N, C-alpha and C positions, 0 to 999 in steps of 0.2 A: 325515241321520239314520244312515246306514250308517257314516259316518266316526265319529260320536259313539259308537256302539255298539262299533265296532272298537277305537278308541283307549281307551275305558273298559275294555273287556275286557283289553287289553294292560296297562294301568296296574294293574288288579286282579291280573293274573298276576305282574307285576313286584313288587307289594307282597307277594304270597305268597312269591315267591322270596326277598325280603329277610327275611321272617319265618323261613323255613326256613334261610336262611343264618345268621341270628342263633342259632337253636336249634343248628345244627351247630357254630357258633363256640363256644358254651358247652361242648359235648361235646369239641371239639378241645382247648380250653384245659384242661379237666379231665384230659385224657389227655396233657398235656405238649407240646402244639403250640406252635410259635414262629411269630409273625407276621412276614412280610416285606412290603416295598413299601408301608409306611405313608405315605410322602411322596407317592406318586402316586395313592393311592386317592381323595382328595378331588377330584382332577381327573376321575377316572372317574365319580364321582357327579354332578359338575357337568355333564359331557358328556351324561349320560343325562337329567338334568332339563332341560337346555337343548334337547336333542333333541325332547322332547315339547312344550316351549313353541314351538319352531320349527315343528313339525308343525302345531300349532293356528293359529299366526299365518299361516303360508303358506296353509293350507287356507281360512281365513276371509277372506283377502285375494283369493282367486281369484274371477274372474268366472264361469267355467264350472266346475261341480262334476261330476266324473266319477270312475270307479274302474275298476280292472283286476281282473277276476275271476281271471285267471292269477296275479297277485301275491298276492291274498288267499288263494287255495288254496296257493300256494307258502309263505306264512307259516305255514299250519297244518301243512305238512310239516316246516318248520323247528321248529315247536313240538313235534312228535312226536319229532324227533331230539334236541331239548334235553331232553325228558323222559327219553329213553333215557340221555343223558349223566348227568343228575342221579341217576337210579336206579342207574347203573353205579358212581358214586362213593359213593353212600349218604351216610353221616355225614361223609365227607371233602369233599363238595361245598360250596363257599363262594364268595361274591363277593370275598372277600379271599384273600390268599395265606397259607396255613398249611401247616406241615410238622411232622409228629411225627418226631423223630430215630429212626433205625434202623427205621422202618416202611417196607416196600417200596412202590413206586408201584403204583397200581391198573393192571392190565393186562387188564381185561375190557371187554366192550361195545365202544364205538367206540375205546377206548384201546388195543385190540389193533392198530388200523390207523393212528392218528394220535396225535402227541404232545399236541396242544392242540385237540381237537375242539370244545370249548366256544367257543373264539375264532373258529372257522370259522362257527359259528352266529351269534355276535354280529355278525361282519362282514356276514353275509348279512342279518340282521335290520335292521341300520342302513340298508341299501340298500332292502330289500324293503318295509318298512313305509311309507316315503314313496312309493315307486313304485306301491304299491297305489292311491294316490289322485293320482298324477301330480304329486307335490310334488318336482320336480326340484332346486330349490335346496337344500332340506333333505337330499335324498339325496346330492348332491355334496359339500356343505360338511361334513356329519357323517360321511360315509365317509372323507374326508380327515383330519378331526380324530381319528376313531376309529383310523385307521391309525397316527397319531403316538402316541397313548396306548397302543395295543396293542404297538407296537414297544418302548416302555419296559417295559410290563407283562410281556411274554413274556420279555424279557431278565432281568428281576428274578425271575420265576418259575423259569426255567431255572437261575439261580444258586442259588435257594433249594432246589430239588429236585435239584440237582447232576446235571442231565441232560447 
């Protein structure tokens, strides 16, 4: 039951993030933003959809159902940090790569300390969510797949933002 509630909450949160991203995308495009990385974005979407499918399959195939309170609490800390990131970027936050020419990069919140704090959170989430329920195969496979996708993504984003 805890697994169902936890994963349902995360899916609802991700849906909310996608809705916010779409709203921000409309604002960005109205303000002259250019999109980058269109070719790899479908792979990111596929990775995240398959991640949730893998979580559910691995969980329901397990004989012994257990959870780690440490990783569940750690997830909520990550969620708080992600909220800080989204609030720091405001209307510039998006799941896609957009850049408005001649607009300086955001340098507040966690962006004072890191170039790509959102990706640090994504990396951690991909590991922590399955580890919360001892789903080691999903944690390992999707951490590796995510590393490949983020390698391409960060390279594209750095190029787009001219970092």
